[in-house]
C-alpha positions in Angstrom: 4.1 -12.4 9.5 1.3 -13.8 7.5 1.7 -14.7 3.8 -1.1 -13.1 1.4 -1.3 -13.1 -2.4 -3.9 -11.4 -5.1 -6.5 -11.1 -5.8 -8.2 -9.6 -2.4 -11.9 -8.9 -1.1 -11.3 -7.8 2.5 -15.1 -7.2 2.8 -17.0 -10.5 3.5 -19.7 -10.0 6.0 -20.0 -12.7 8.7 -22.8 -15.2 8.4 -24.3 -17.2 10.9 -25.4 -19.9 8.6 -22.3 -21.5 8.0 -24.0 -23.1 4.4 -24.0 -19.4 3.0 -20.8 -18.8 4.2 -18.9 -21.6 2.6 -21.0 -21.0 -0.6 -19.6 -17.5 -0.6 -15.7 -18.5 -0.3 -16.5 -21.5 -3.0 -17.4 -18.6 -5.4 -14.6 -16.4 -4.5 -11.9 -19.1 -5.4 -13.7 -20.0 -8.3 -13.6 -16.3 -9.4 -9.9 -16.2 -8.8 -9.4 -14.5 -5.2 -6.8 -15.6 -2.9 -7.3 -13.3 0.0 -10.4 -12.5 1.7 -11.4 -11.0 5.2 -14.5 -12.2 7.4 -16.0 -8.8 8.8 -17.5 -8.3 12.1 -19.3 -5.3 12.9 -19.6 -3.3 16.3 -22.0 -0.5 16.8 -20.4 1.7 19.2 -22.9 4.3 18.7 -25.6 2.7 20.6 -25.8 3.2 24.2 -25.7 -0.4 25.4 -22.4 -0.8 23.5 -20.7 2.0 25.5 -20.9 1.1 29.0 -18.0 0.9 31.4 -16.2 -2.5 30.9 -12.5 -3.5 30.7 -13.0 -4.5 26.6 -16.4 -3.3 25.3 -15.3 -4.6 21.6 -16.3 -8.5 20.8 -13.6 -11.1 20.4 -13.2 -12.5 16.5 -15.6 -15.0 15.8 -14.6 -18.7 15.4 -13.9 -19.4 11.7 -11.2 -22.1 12.5 -13.3 -24.7 10.5 -13.6 -22.2 7.7 -9.9 -21.7 7.8 -8.9 -25.5 7.7 -11.5 -26.1 5.0 -9.7 -23.7 2.5 -6.5 -23.8 3.6 -4.6 -24.4 0.6 -6.9 -22.2 -1.4 -7.7 -19.1 0.3 -6.5 -16.9 3.2 -8.9 -15.7 5.4 -8.3 -12.6 7.8 -10.7 -11.2 10.3 -11.9 -7.5 10.4 -13.6 -5.3 12.6 -15.5 -2.6 11.3 -16.5 0.1 14.0 -19.8 2.5 13.8 -19.4 5.5 15.7 -20.5 9.0 16.1 -17.9 10.8 18.4 -14.6 10.7 19.0 -15.0 8.7 22.6 -14.3 5.5 21.0 -10.2 6.4 20.7 -10.0 5.7 24.4 -12.2 2.5 24.5 -9.5 1.2 21.4 -6.7 2.7 23.4 -7.6 0.0 26.3 -8.5 -3.1 24.0 -6.8 -5.9 24.1 -9.7 -7.8 21.8 -8.9 -5.5 19.2 -5.3 -6.4 18.5 -6.7 -10.1 17.8 -8.2 -8.8 14.2 -6.1 -8.4 11.4 -8.1 -5.4 10.1 -9.8 -2.6 11.7 -11.9 -0.1 9.8 -13.9 2.8 10.9 -17.4 3.7 9.7 -18.3 7.2 10.7 -21.9 8.5 11.0 -21.0 12.1 11.2 -18.8 14.8 9.9 -16.7 15.5 12.8 -16.6 11.2 13.1 -15.5 11.1 9.2 -12.6 13.8 10.2 -11.5 12.0 13.0 -11.4 8.7 11.3 -9.1 10.5 9.2 -6.9 12.2 11.1 -6.5 10.4 14.4 -8.4 7.2 14.3 -6.3 4.1 15.0 -7.0 1.6 12.3 -6.6 0.7 8.9 -9.8 1.6 6.6 -12.6 4.4 6.3 -15.4 2.9 4.8 -19.3 3.8 4.7 -22.5 2.1 4.6 -24.7 3.3 1.4 -27.6 1.0 2.6 -27.7 3.2 5.7 -27.9 6.2 3.7 -25.0 7.7 4.7 -23.9 10.6 2.8 -21.3 12.6 4.5 -18.3 13.5 2.4 -14.7 14.0 3.0 -12.6 17.4 2.8 -9.5 17.8 1.3 -7.2 18.6 4.1 -8.6 15.3 5.9 -8.4 13.4 2.9 -5.1 14.3 2.4 -4.0 13.6 6.1 -5.6 10.2 6.0 -3.3 9.2 3.1 -0.1 10.5 4.7 -0.9 8.1 7.7 -1.4 5.0 5.3 -5.2 4.7 5.9 -7.1 3.7 2.8 -10.7 4.1 1.9 -12.8 1.4 1.0 -15.7 1.3 -1.9 -18.2 -1.4 -1.8 -19.6 -2.5 -4.9 -22.4 -5.2 -4.2 -25.0 -2.4 -3.0 -24.4 -0.9 -6.5 -25.4 -4.1 -8.0 -28.5 -4.8 -5.9 -30.3 -1.3 -6.0 -30.2 1.6 -8.0 -30.8 4.0 -5.0 -27.8 2.6 -3.5 -26.0 3.0 -7.0 -26.3 6.9 -6.8 -25.0 7.1 -3.6 -22.0 5.2 -3.9 -21.1 6.8 -7.1 -21.4 10.3 -5.3 -19.2 9.2 -2.9 -16.7 8.0 -5.2 -16.3 11.0 -7.3 -15.9 12.8 -4.2 -13.0 10.9 -3.4 -12.0 11.9 -6.8 -12.6 16.0 -6.4 -10.9 15.7 -2.8 -7.6 13.5 -3.5 -7.8 12.0 -6.9 -8.6 8.7 -5.5 -5.7 8.3 -3.9 -5.3 5.1 -1.5 -8.9 3.4 -2.8 -9.4 -0.3 -2.4 -12.7 -2.1 -3.7 -14.3 -4.6 -1.9 -17.7 -6.7 -2.3 -19.4 -6.4 0.9 -21.7 -9.6 -0.4 -24.0 -11.5 1.5 -24.4 -14.2 -1.1 -22.3 -15.2 -3.9 -24.9 -14.2 -6.8 -23.5 -10.5 -5.8 -19.7 -11.3 -6.1 -17.7 -10.5 -9.3 -14.8 -11.6 -11.0 -11.5 -9.5 -10.4 -10.8 -7.9 -13.8 -14.7 -7.0 -13.7 -14.4 -5.4 -10.5 -11.2 -3.6 -12.0 -13.3 -2.6 -14.9 -16.0 -1.4 -12.8 -13.8 1.2 -11.3 -14.1 3.2 -14.1 -17.7 4.2 -12.7 -15.9 5.3 -9.6 -13.6 7.8 -11.2 -10.3 5.5 -11.0 -7.9 4.9 -13.7 -7.0 1.8 -15.2 -3.9 1.2 -13.0 -5.8 2.6 -9.8 -8.6 0.1 -10.9 -6.1 -3.0 -10.9 -4.3 -1.6 -7.8 -7.5 -1.4 -5.7 -7.9 -5.2 -5.7 -4.5 -6.2 -5.2 -1.3 -4.4 -4.5 -3.0 -1.8 -2.5 -4.6 -4.3 -0.3 -1.2 -5.7 0.3 0.1 -2.5 1.2 -3.0 -2.3 3.8 -2.4 -5.8 5.2 1.3 -5.0 5.8 0.2 -1.7 7.3 -1.9 -3.3 9.4 0.0 -5.7 10.9 2.8 -3.0 11.8 -0.1 -1.6 13.9 -1.2 -4.3 15.2 2.1 -6.3 16.4 4.2 -3.0 17.1 7.9 -3.2 17.2 9.5 -6.8 16.8 12.6 -8.5 15.7 12.4 -10.3 12.4 14.6 -12.9 11.3 15.7 -13.7 7.7 15.9 -17.3 6.8 17.7 -17.8 3.5 16.1 -20.1 0.7 19.5 -21.3 -1.1 22.9 -22.0 -0.3 25.1 -20.0 1.5 28.2 -18.9 -0.2 31.6 -17.5 2.1 33.8 -15.2 0.0 37.4 -14.8 1.1 38.0 -11.2 2.3 41.5 -11.3 1.9 41.8 -12.3 -1.7 38.9 -9.7 -2.4 41.1 -7.4 -1.0 44.0 -8.4 -2.9 42.3 -8.0 -6.2 40.9 -4.7 -5.4 44.8 -3.3 -4.8 45.9 -5.0 -7.9 43.2 -3.2 -9.7 43.9 -0.1 -8.2 47.7 -0.2 -9.0 46.8 -1.1 -12.5 44.6 1.9 -12.4 47.3 4.3 -11.1 49.6 3.2 -13.6 47.4 3.7 -16.3 46.8 7.2 -15.0 50.6 7.7 -14.7 51.3 6.7 -18.4 48.2 9.1 -19.6 49.7 11.9 -17.6 53.5 11.1 -19.1 51.7 11.0 -22.7 50.1 14.5 -22.4 53.3 16.0 -21.0 55.2 15.1 -23.9 52.7 15.9 -26.1 52.3 19.6 -24.9 56.0 20.0 -24.7 56.4 19.0 -28.5 53.6 21.4 -29.5 55.6 24.5 -27.4 58.5 23.5 -29.1 56.7 23.9 -32.5 55.0 27.0 -31.4 58.6 28.3 -30.5 60.4 27.3 -33.7 57.3 28.9 -35.7 57.6 32.3 -33.9 61.6 32.1 -34.9 60.7 31.7 -38.3 58.5 34.7 -38.1 61.0 37.1 -36.6 63.8 36.3 -39.0 62.2 37.9 -41.9 61.7 41.1 -39.7 65.5 41.2 -38.9 66.4 41.4 -42.1 64.4 44.1 -43.0 65.5 45.9 -40.6 69.6 45.2 -41.4 68.6 46.0 -45.1 
């Protein structure tokens, strides 16, 4: 399993211009990010992309040069965002081999029915939306709760909020819908930035989360802990059932089982002797108390007898 560290930015759109992509990665390193995901987009809603084929989804782009350049500075993952309108995408995803080559899979529904499907049965990791495309569909409470139980996370992108005020209104409305329907559970915040000027530091993003209705703890987790949980969930989906080997980082100390058993027996014997002594002391004290009570009763009876005799 690949190792990742916070802070996270799990949505950096892929750009064919290597210079721009390199500048974005440099800016992310300077801001303090350790793990990012390069996003590819596949539009399943187009008729040309729904053709009958063995695998309609594309292979991951070659970013080996970028991973080698930022090897010790940045962990670079690959992500595929699927835009779709109907549930027919589920069949294509089940027969795809290229889909397993991506570290993360996100669903971007364009209709209410697709949004419900994305929350309940979509075999992915993230539910996202495109504010620039004028997406104004809102999730209902039941679908939101099902998505949280399945381990799916809802993504909010902050770069459109910086670019245009119209996008800002739509993003805040969708974020507050998440707050009303599910108390902003399982929310991650990504940039979606297409140039370095749209990027912000992790702590600035955490403060920005107050606009989205998130608490202070949720804002910090949205760029750190929740992203780590999302990555682990995605790895389990992608790899499936596997055998894990645990390697020790330090020296292994073997203990003698016989000596430990003898020590345990001695401790038990001491405990039993102590309990027996307590029982004996308790019985002696109870006997003495009983004798004292009998003597007191005899003293009370003797004056009564003298009165009768007189």
